[in-house]
C-alpha positions in Angstrom: 0.0 0.0 0.0 1.5 3.3 -1.0 2.1 6.0 1.6 -0.4 8.8 1.4 1.0 12.2 2.0 -0.7 15.6 2.4 0.3 18.8 0.6 3.1 19.5 3.1 4.7 16.1 2.3 3.8 14.6 5.6 1.9 11.4 6.0 -1.9 11.5 6.3 -2.7 10.3 9.8 -4.4 6.9 10.3 -7.0 6.2 13.0 -4.3 4.5 15.0 -2.0 7.6 14.6 -4.7 9.9 15.9 -5.2 7.5 18.9 -1.5 7.5 19.6 -1.3 11.3 19.5 -4.2 11.5 22.0 -2.9 8.7 24.3 0.9 8.8 24.2 1.3 11.3 27.1 -1.0 9.3 29.3 0.7 6.0 28.6 4.1 7.5 29.3 2.9 8.9 32.6 1.5 5.5 33.6 4.8 3.8 32.6 7.6 6.3 33.5 10.4 3.8 33.2 9.2 2.1 30.1 11.2 1.9 26.9 9.9 3.1 23.6 9.2 -0.5 22.7 7.2 -1.0 25.9 5.2 2.2 25.2 4.4 1.1 21.7 3.3 -2.3 22.9 1.1 -0.7 25.6 -0.5 1.7 23.0 -1.1 -1.2 20.6 -2.7 -3.3 23.3 -4.9 -0.4 24.4 -5.9 0.2 20.8 -6.8 -3.4 20.2 -8.9 -3.4 23.4 -11.1 -0.6 22.2 -14.6 -1.4 20.9 -15.7 -0.2 17.4 -17.7 2.6 19.1 -14.6 3.8 21.0 -12.5 3.7 17.8 -15.0 5.7 15.8 -13.8 9.2 16.7 -10.3 8.2 15.5 -11.7 6.6 12.4 -13.7 9.7 11.7 -10.5 11.9 12.1 -8.6 9.7 9.7 -11.4 9.9 7.1 -11.4 13.7 7.4 -7.6 13.7 6.9 -7.9 11.5 3.9 -10.7 13.6 2.4 -8.8 16.8 3.0 -5.7 15.2 1.4 -7.8 14.1 -1.7 -9.3 17.6 -2.0 -5.8 19.2 -1.8 -4.5 16.7 -4.3 -7.4 17.3 -6.7 -7.1 21.1 -6.3 -3.4 20.9 -7.1 -4.0 18.9 -10.2 -6.7 21.3 -11.3 -4.6 24.3 -10.5 -1.7 22.9 -12.6 -4.0 22.3 -15.5 -5.3 25.9 -15.3 -1.7 27.2 -15.3 -0.9 25.2 -18.4 -3.9 26.6 -20.2 -2.8 30.2 -19.4 0.6 29.8 -21.1 
């Protein structure tokens, strides 16, 4: 699967990415001596334990990001075509 990037060249955030962003600080506070691997495992376990309903806000955020990315990509393609026509 190709990596999807936004107009700034950064990756479009997945549902799990949104979840990590919202929960990383809490997991680090709960496990102050944990390694990065331990924190990643804890976040993954926490994500897997969520119900579909609990995951929905993160899924929705990911859909919004993808939609925004597609809109920016389509706008850029259209804008490029318009510039070509002006020449």
